[in-house]
N, CA, C and O of each residue as an XYZ file, in Angstrom:
620
protein
N      27.589    -37.486    -55.107
C      26.593    -36.455    -55.015
C      26.993    -35.450    -53.947
O      27.630    -35.780    -52.947
N      26.599    -34.229    -54.198
C      26.937    -33.151    -53.276
C      25.633    -32.610    -52.679
O      24.735    -32.209    -53.420
N      25.519    -32.595    -51.287
C      24.295    -32.168    -50.603
C      24.496    -30.856    -49.838
O      23.955    -30.712    -48.741
N      25.232    -29.924    -50.364
C      25.478    -28.668    -49.659
C      24.187    -27.876    -49.470
O      24.007    -27.260    -48.419
N      23.317    -27.872    -50.414
C      22.037    -27.159    -50.296
C      21.168    -27.747    -49.198
O      20.467    -27.014    -48.500
N      21.207    -29.085    -49.036
C      20.434    -29.755    -47.992
C      20.936    -29.347    -46.614
O      20.122    -29.122    -45.719
N      22.235    -29.246    -46.415
C      22.808    -28.886    -45.117
C      22.442    -27.455    -44.751
O      22.147    -27.187    -43.586
N      22.449    -26.545    -45.683
C      22.100    -25.149    -45.410
C      20.624    -25.047    -45.030
O      20.274    -24.277    -44.136
N      19.764    -25.802    -45.684
C      18.341    -25.787    -45.366
C      18.097    -26.312    -43.956
O      17.333    -25.706    -43.205
N      18.727    -27.425    -43.576
C      18.569    -27.982    -42.228
C      19.111    -27.019    -41.169
O      18.527    -26.869    -40.096
N      20.230    -26.372    -41.486
C      20.796    -25.401    -40.553
C      19.829    -24.225    -40.355
O      19.654    -23.749    -39.233
N      19.217    -23.767    -41.420
C      18.267    -22.652    -41.335
C      17.060    -23.037    -40.487
O      16.611    -22.246    -39.657
N      16.538    -24.229    -40.685
C      15.398    -24.705    -39.889
C      15.797    -24.797    -38.413
O      15.017    -24.404    -37.546
N      16.985    -25.303    -38.115
C      17.460    -25.415    -36.732
C      17.589    -24.034    -36.081
O      17.214    -23.857    -34.922
N      18.113    -23.065    -36.818
C      18.253    -21.702    -36.278
C      16.877    -21.098    -36.007
O      16.687    -20.436    -34.987
N      15.918    -21.316    -36.902
C      14.562    -20.795    -36.701
C      13.948    -21.411    -35.446
O      13.345    -20.701    -34.642
N      14.097    -22.731    -35.269
C      13.582    -23.384    -34.056
C      14.265    -22.852    -32.803
O      13.604    -22.610    -31.793
N      15.574    -22.668    -32.858
C      16.315    -22.152    -31.708
C      15.836    -20.746    -31.338
O      15.622    -20.455    -30.161
N      15.670    -19.888    -32.321
C      15.198    -18.523    -32.057
C      13.780    -18.559    -31.482
O      13.467    -17.800    -30.564
N      12.929    -19.424    -32.007
C      11.559    -19.531    -31.498
C      11.556    -19.999    -30.043
O      10.809    -19.466    -29.222
N      12.383    -20.987    -29.722
C      12.452    -21.490    -28.347
C      12.991    -20.417    -27.407
O      12.450    -20.225    -26.318
N      14.035    -19.725    -27.805
C      14.600    -18.649    -26.974
C      13.562    -17.545    -26.766
O      13.411    -17.048    -25.651
N      12.854    -17.160    -27.812
C      11.821    -16.133    -27.694
C      10.718    -16.581    -26.736
O      10.264    -15.791    -25.908
N      10.279    -17.844    -26.838
C       9.241    -18.379    -25.956
C       9.702    -18.357    -24.499
O       8.941    -17.952    -23.620
N      10.926    -18.785    -24.234
C      11.450    -18.820    -22.863
C      11.550    -17.412    -22.286
O      11.169    -17.192    -21.136
N      12.050    -16.466    -23.055
C      12.165    -15.083    -22.572
C      10.781    -14.500    -22.290
O      10.591    -13.830    -21.275
N       9.825    -14.745    -23.165
C       8.467    -14.249    -22.963
C       7.833    -14.883    -21.723
O       7.163    -14.193    -20.954
N       8.034    -16.178    -21.522
C       7.491    -16.883    -20.362
C       8.099    -16.338    -19.073
O       7.386    -16.118    -18.094
N       9.403    -16.121    -19.071
C      10.068    -15.582    -17.884
C       9.592    -14.160    -17.598
O       9.404    -13.797    -16.437
N       9.399    -13.365    -18.622
C       8.949    -11.988    -18.438
C       7.571    -11.945    -17.797
O       7.335    -11.136    -16.899
N       6.659    -12.798    -18.240
C       5.319    -12.798    -17.646
C       5.367    -13.271    -16.199
O       4.603    -12.769    -15.375
N       6.223    -14.204    -15.866
C       6.366    -14.664    -14.487
C       6.956    -13.606    -13.587
O       6.509    -13.440    -12.452
N       7.950    -12.887    -14.069
C       8.580    -11.826    -13.281
C       7.583    -10.703    -13.024
O       7.527    -10.169    -11.916
N       6.795    -10.339    -14.034
C       5.806     -9.274    -13.853
C       4.783     -9.673    -12.786
O       4.446     -8.865    -11.920
N       4.291    -10.906    -12.842
C       3.330    -11.376    -11.844
C       3.902    -11.348    -10.438
O       3.209    -10.976     -9.491
N       5.151    -11.736    -10.298
C       5.792    -11.727     -8.983
C       6.020    -10.305     -8.496
O       5.899    -10.044     -7.299
N       6.348     -9.378     -9.391
C       6.566     -7.995     -8.955
C       5.253     -7.355     -8.507
O       5.252     -6.557     -7.569
N       4.142     -7.686     -9.154
C       2.835     -7.180     -8.726
C       2.495     -7.734     -7.348
O       2.023     -6.996     -6.483
N       2.730     -9.019     -7.138
C       2.470     -9.640     -5.841
C       3.354     -9.033     -4.760
O       2.887     -8.772     -3.651
N       4.618     -8.809     -5.069
C       5.536     -8.199     -4.106
C       5.072     -6.791     -3.739
O       5.070     -6.422     -2.565
N       4.681     -6.007     -4.740
C       4.224     -4.639     -4.500
C       2.976     -4.624     -3.628
O       2.853     -3.780     -2.741
N       2.057     -5.540     -3.865
C       0.836     -5.626     -3.051
C       1.173     -6.003     -1.613
O       0.578     -5.466     -0.678
N       2.118     -6.917     -1.425
C       2.530     -7.291     -0.070
C       3.167     -6.117      0.662
O       2.932     -5.932      1.856
N       3.964     -5.330     -0.034
C       4.583     -4.148      0.583
C       3.498     -3.160      1.008
O       3.563     -2.608      2.106
N       2.498     -2.932      0.147
C       1.408     -2.016      0.493
C       0.630     -2.527      1.704
O       0.257     -1.746      2.580
N       0.386     -3.832      1.754
C      -0.336     -4.403      2.889
C       0.467     -4.245      4.178
O      -0.098     -3.916      5.221
N       1.770     -4.476      4.116
C       2.618     -4.298      5.296
C       2.601     -2.854      5.774
O       2.553     -2.603      6.978
N       2.638     -1.907      4.852
C       2.612     -0.493      5.231
C       1.265     -0.111      5.839
O       1.221      0.681      6.780
N       0.167     -0.660      5.319
C      -1.160     -0.375      5.877
C      -1.284     -0.931      7.295
O      -1.814     -0.258      8.179
N      -0.800     -2.147      7.514
C      -0.849     -2.746      8.856
C       0.015     -1.953      9.827
O      -0.405     -1.679     10.951
N       1.221     -1.584      9.400
C       2.125     -0.829     10.275
C       1.539      0.537     10.625
O       1.633      0.972     11.772
N       0.937      1.217      9.649
C       0.342      2.531      9.914
C      -0.845      2.412     10.862
O      -0.992      3.229     11.771
N      -1.693      1.404     10.664
C      -2.841      1.244     11.560
C      -2.382      0.873     12.966
O      -2.964      1.337     13.947
N      -1.345      0.043     13.077
C      -0.776     -0.277     14.394
C      -0.273      0.976     15.090
O      -0.528      1.188     16.275
N       0.436      1.794     14.347
C       0.984      3.026     14.915
C      -0.138      3.941     15.409
O      -0.020      4.548     16.474
N      -1.209      4.042     14.652
C      -2.308      4.926     15.035
C      -3.061      4.431     16.267
O      -3.413      5.235     17.130
N      -3.314      3.130     16.368
C      -4.163      2.629     17.461
C      -3.391      2.187     18.701
O      -3.989      2.047     19.768
N      -2.097      1.967     18.594
C      -1.335      1.480     19.747
C      -0.358      2.500     20.314
O       0.139      2.323     21.426
N      -0.077      3.559     19.570
C       0.930      4.533     19.978
C       0.248      5.818     20.447
O      -0.694      6.293     19.812
N       0.723      6.373     21.552
C       0.157      7.630     22.058
C       0.589      8.822     21.225
O      -0.111      9.833     21.180
N       1.719      8.716     20.574
C       2.215      9.823     19.770
C       2.765     10.941     20.640
O       2.590     10.947     21.859
N       3.423     11.870     20.002
C       3.930     13.066     20.673
C       3.388     14.255     19.894
O       3.821     14.530     18.775
N       2.437     14.955     20.497
C       1.774     16.072     19.837
C       2.154     17.374     20.536
O       2.081     17.477     21.760
N       2.554     18.349     19.757
C       2.753     19.705     20.266
C       1.683     20.562     19.610
O       1.874     21.082     18.511
N       0.565     20.702     20.291
C      -0.596     21.343     19.675
C      -1.122     20.423     18.596
O      -1.280     19.222     18.815
N      -1.391     20.981     17.441
C      -1.915     20.174     16.336
C      -0.816     19.607     15.453
O      -1.108     18.951     14.454
N       0.444     19.849     15.804
C       1.558     19.337     15.003
C       2.194     18.143     15.707
O       2.653     18.266     16.842
N       2.225     17.006     15.052
C       2.805     15.830     15.701
C       4.308     15.722     15.476
O       4.817     15.984     14.387
N       4.996     15.328     16.537
C       6.382     14.909     16.382
C       6.360     13.447     15.949
O       7.074     13.047     15.030
N       5.528     12.658     16.627
C       5.217     11.273     16.247
C       3.704     11.146     16.212
O       3.018     11.629     17.113
N       3.183     10.505     15.184
C       1.732     10.360     15.071
C       1.290      9.129     15.846
O       1.851      8.045     15.686
N       0.295      9.305     16.672
C      -0.352      8.232     17.403
C      -1.637      8.789     17.964
O      -1.677      9.949     18.375
N      -2.686      7.997     17.992
C      -3.990      8.485     18.435
C      -4.450      7.851     19.738
O      -5.524      8.192     20.234
N      -3.676      6.945     20.302
C      -4.128      6.166     21.449
C      -3.987      6.926     22.761
O      -3.029      7.673     22.961
N      -4.959      6.723     23.653
C      -4.817      7.068     25.067
C      -4.273      5.836     25.778
O      -3.306      5.894     26.538
N      -4.937      4.723     25.498
C      -4.486      3.400     25.914
C      -4.544      2.541     24.661
O      -4.987      2.994     23.606
N      -4.103      1.325     24.779
C      -4.143      0.440     23.619
C      -5.586      0.265     23.137
O      -6.463     -0.127     23.906
N      -5.814      0.555     21.872
C      -7.104      0.443     21.183
C      -8.165      1.406     21.708
O      -9.350      1.220     21.434
N      -7.761      2.435     22.459
C      -8.655      3.507     22.897
C      -8.094      4.806     22.326
O      -7.026      5.265     22.730
N      -8.832      5.393     21.380
C      -8.339      6.574     20.678
C      -8.834      7.861     21.323
O      -9.971      7.949     21.786
N      -7.963      8.844     21.342
C      -8.261     10.159     21.886
C      -8.898     11.007     20.788
O      -8.302     11.203     19.729
N     -10.110     11.509     21.039
C     -10.830     12.272     20.013
C     -10.142     13.595     19.687
O     -10.233     14.073     18.557
N      -9.464     14.186     20.653
C      -8.732     15.426     20.385
C      -7.586     15.165     19.415
O      -7.343     15.964     18.511
N      -6.881     14.052     19.598
C      -5.789     13.705     18.686
C      -6.318     13.406     17.288
O      -5.653     13.693     16.293
N      -7.513     12.831     17.216
C      -8.134     12.577     15.910
C      -8.389     13.903     15.193
O      -8.128     14.020     13.996
N      -8.897     14.897     15.916
C      -9.123     16.221     15.322
C      -7.801     16.861     14.908
O      -7.715     17.498     13.858
N      -6.763     16.687     15.743
C      -5.441     17.206     15.389
C      -4.935     16.564     14.098
O      -4.398     17.241     13.221
N      -5.117     15.240     13.997
C      -4.661     14.543     12.791
C      -5.430     15.024     11.564
O      -4.849     15.163     10.488
N      -6.734     15.280     11.716
C      -7.524     15.784     10.587
C      -6.996     17.139     10.119
O      -6.842     17.360      8.918
N      -6.722     18.036     11.044
C      -6.218     19.353     10.634
C      -4.805     19.246     10.062
O      -4.461     19.960      9.120
N      -3.984     18.353     10.628
C      -2.634     18.152     10.094
C      -2.698     17.559      8.690
O      -1.917     17.936      7.817
N      -3.621     16.639      8.476
C      -3.774     16.018      7.154
C      -4.257     17.043      6.128
O      -3.824     17.022      4.976
N      -5.150     17.937      6.546
C      -5.649     18.967      5.626
C      -4.534     19.893      5.163
O      -4.557     20.382      4.033
N      -3.556     20.137      6.036
C      -2.484     21.070      5.672
C      -1.221     20.378      5.173
O      -0.517     20.924      4.324
N      -0.923     19.193      5.683
C       0.336     18.507      5.358
C       0.106     17.018      5.071
O       0.592     16.164      5.813
N      -0.620     16.708      4.014
C      -0.909     15.301      3.678
C       0.376     14.499      3.493
O       0.482     13.377      3.988
N       1.348     15.063      2.787
C       2.616     14.356      2.576
C       3.356     14.143      3.888
O       4.037     13.132      4.058
N       3.231     15.082      4.812
C       3.849     14.926      6.128
C       3.247     13.768      6.904
O       3.959     13.052      7.608
N       1.933     13.581      6.779
C       1.265     12.448      7.429
C       1.811     11.142      6.870
O       2.132     10.224      7.625
N       1.916     11.056      5.545
C       2.427      9.834      4.916
C       3.854      9.547      5.359
O       4.214      8.397      5.609
N       4.652     10.583      5.455
C       6.046     10.405      5.854
C       6.157      9.948      7.304
O       6.936      9.045      7.610
N       5.383     10.563      8.203
C       5.457     10.207      9.623
C       4.892      8.814      9.897
O       5.281      8.166     10.869
N       3.979      8.353      9.045
C       3.432      7.001      9.197
C       4.264      5.950      8.468
O       3.980      4.758      8.581
N       5.278      6.369      7.727
C       6.138      5.430      7.018
C       5.507      4.837      5.775
O       5.860      3.729      5.369
N       4.589      5.551      5.174
C       3.868      5.040      4.002
C       4.536      5.453      2.697
O       4.413      4.747      1.697
N       5.231      6.568      2.686
C       5.871      7.045      1.453
C       6.763      5.962      0.885
O       7.386      5.245      1.667
N       6.864      5.798     -0.398
C       6.432      6.606     -1.533
C       5.003      6.315     -1.985
O       4.564      6.834     -3.011
N       4.275      5.495     -1.233
C       2.892      5.186     -1.589
C       1.969      6.295     -1.098
O       2.397      7.191     -0.370
N       0.721      6.233     -1.496
C      -0.321      7.149     -1.029
C      -1.249      6.366     -0.106
O      -1.254      5.136     -0.118
N      -2.037      7.086      0.697
C      -2.926      6.407      1.633
C      -4.209      7.198      1.831
O      -4.266      8.410      1.622
N      -5.233      6.463      2.242
C      -6.500      7.038      2.667
C      -6.738      6.518      4.079
O      -6.752      5.309      4.307
N      -6.924      7.431      5.022
C      -7.136      7.057      6.419
C      -8.483      7.634      6.833
O      -8.714      8.838      6.730
N      -9.369      6.756      7.305
C     -10.702      7.193      7.716
C     -11.037      6.577      9.066
O     -10.645      5.450      9.369
N     -11.772      7.342      9.870
C     -12.321      6.826     11.123
C     -13.809      7.137     11.110
O     -14.219      8.292     10.987
N     -14.609      6.085     11.240
C     -16.069      6.191     11.199
C     -16.622      5.922     12.593
O     -16.212      4.963     13.248
N     -17.554      6.764     13.054
C     -18.093      6.600     14.406
C     -19.532      6.110     14.438
O     -20.168      6.167     15.491
N     -20.056      5.640     13.343
C     -21.423      5.137     13.301
C     -22.391      6.128     12.679
O     -23.407      5.724     12.113
N     -22.096      7.411     12.772
C     -22.972      8.415     12.172
C     -22.258      9.237     11.106
O     -22.906      9.954     10.344
N     -20.943      9.145     11.042
C     -20.184      9.889     10.045
C     -18.697      9.721     10.274
O     -18.268      9.064     11.222
N     -17.924     10.321      9.399
C     -16.469     10.226      9.512
C     -15.946     11.325     10.427
O     -16.225     12.505     10.215
N     -15.185     10.929     11.446
C     -14.528     11.904     12.315
C     -13.121     12.190     11.802
O     -12.504     13.180     12.196
N     -12.616     11.331     10.928
C     -11.334     11.553     10.261
C     -11.474     11.089      8.818
O     -11.903      9.966      8.556
N     -11.112     11.955      7.894
C     -11.160     11.628      6.470
C      -9.925     12.244      5.828
O      -9.919     13.422      5.471
N      -8.895     11.445      5.687
C      -7.590     11.931      5.228
C      -7.213     11.217      3.937
O      -7.021     10.001      3.928
N      -7.106     11.971      2.848
C      -6.706     11.396      1.570
C      -7.873     10.796      0.818
O      -8.855     10.363      1.421
N      -7.769     10.771     -0.475
C      -8.795     10.188     -1.348
C      -8.141      9.185     -2.277
O      -7.164      9.497     -2.958
N      -8.683      7.981     -2.299
C      -8.121      6.937     -3.153
C      -8.546      7.168     -4.600
O      -9.652      7.635     -4.874
N      -7.660      6.837     -5.500
C      -7.920      6.933     -6.931
C      -8.696      5.684     -7.346
O      -8.430      4.594     -6.840
N      -9.646      5.836     -8.256
C     -10.432      4.685     -8.714
C      -9.578      3.751     -9.560
O      -8.627      4.176    -10.216
N      -9.936      2.475     -9.533
C      -9.306      1.435    -10.346
C      -7.805      1.349    -10.126
O      -7.033      1.329    -11.085
N      -7.394      1.298     -8.876
C      -5.983      1.178     -8.549
C      -5.832      0.018     -7.565
O      -6.709     -0.216     -6.733
N      -4.735     -0.691     -7.664
C      -4.463     -1.776     -6.728
C      -4.143     -1.178     -5.373
O      -3.302     -0.285     -5.261
N      -4.815     -1.672     -4.343
C      -4.598     -1.128     -3.007
C      -4.682     -2.245     -1.977
O      -5.152     -3.348     -2.255
N      -4.212     -1.923     -0.782
C      -4.329     -2.828      0.362
C      -5.103     -2.093      1.442
O      -4.879     -0.906      1.678
N      -6.016     -2.799      2.097
C      -6.882     -2.168      3.093
C      -6.819     -2.922      4.412
O      -6.822     -4.153      4.445
N      -6.762     -2.153      5.507
C      -6.790     -2.722      6.854
C      -7.867     -1.992      7.632
O      -7.918     -0.762      7.623
N      -8.738     -2.749      8.312
C      -9.772     -2.153      9.160
C      -9.528     -2.588     10.594
O      -9.186     -3.741     10.859
N      -9.707     -1.648     11.517
C      -9.573     -1.911     12.948
C     -10.815     -1.375     13.645
O     -11.280     -0.276     13.344
N     -11.342     -2.147     14.567
C     -12.444     -1.690     15.402
C     -11.845     -1.299     16.741
O     -11.197     -2.105     17.409
N     -12.073     -0.042     17.123
C     -11.517      0.503     18.361
C     -12.610      1.286     19.078
O     -13.763      1.308     18.647
N     -12.231      1.924     20.174
C     -13.167      2.698     20.977
C     -12.552      4.073     21.212
O     -11.332      4.198     21.318
N     -13.386      5.098     21.292
C     -12.867      6.435     21.592
C     -12.771      6.609     23.101
O     -13.286      5.793     23.866
N     -12.110      7.676     23.516
C     -12.001      7.951     24.947
C     -13.348      8.328     25.561
O     -13.479      8.384     26.784
N     -14.349      8.587     24.718
C     -15.708      8.862     25.193
C     -16.589      7.622     25.056
O     -17.816      7.715     25.104
N     -15.959      6.471     24.886
C     -16.618      5.161     24.831
C     -17.511      4.984     23.598
O     -18.517      4.277     23.661
N     -17.155      5.611     22.495
C     -17.871      5.460     21.229
C     -17.116      4.459     20.358
O     -15.903      4.589     20.191
N     -17.808      3.461     19.798
C     -17.120      2.537     18.889
C     -16.701      3.257     17.600
O     -17.451      4.058     17.043
N     -15.493      2.951     17.152
C     -14.937      3.560     15.945
C     -14.398      2.473     15.027
O     -13.966      1.416     15.487
N     -14.426      2.740     13.733
C     -13.811      1.845     12.753
C     -12.735      2.643     12.021
O     -13.032      3.616     11.327
N     -11.486      2.220     12.184
C     -10.355      2.844     11.499
C     -10.079      2.054     10.226
O      -9.933      0.832     10.267
N     -10.008      2.748      9.105
C      -9.687      2.125      7.824
C      -8.456      2.809      7.251
O      -8.416      4.032      7.119
N      -7.452      2.007      6.913
C      -6.243      2.515      6.266
C      -6.116      1.791      4.936
O      -6.027      0.564      4.898
N      -6.106      2.550      3.844
C      -5.911      1.988      2.506
C      -4.650      2.587      1.917
O      -4.467      3.805      1.924
N      -3.790      1.736      1.414
C      -2.530      2.173      0.817
C      -2.538      1.760     -0.648
O      -2.922      0.641     -0.987
N      -2.108      2.679     -1.519
C      -1.992      2.368     -2.943
C      -0.756      2.980     -3.520
O      -0.489      2.825     -4.711
């Protein structure tokens, strides 16, 4: 007896199973890689938000009028100078991309706000709705002894 037809059928079934297994493995790996890349991107945004908030509250900065060479709002550690806050607001209104670059946030976008209990003394950038972002809040004091809340959101 000759079983050539049987061998071709078994070979076809084996190839179909092999292709299905390879497709499943590639699909599984793709979903894992995507999840890890989202997590990595979120961690990078969080690191940039922390670094920018550190720079703002711990660094005195170098200001020539309202134009910063280095951005920093501190008089002392965690004590912010209200004049520098106003300078940053005017600089942000005219050069938003420059603020992002000097804070090391680029290529991401950021929203930087300082709230004094009655309103925002700094409102730089607007976050887009329904976007993954990282947020850092710092409680500090102004040079006039007013409590302030600094919020940096990076997306």
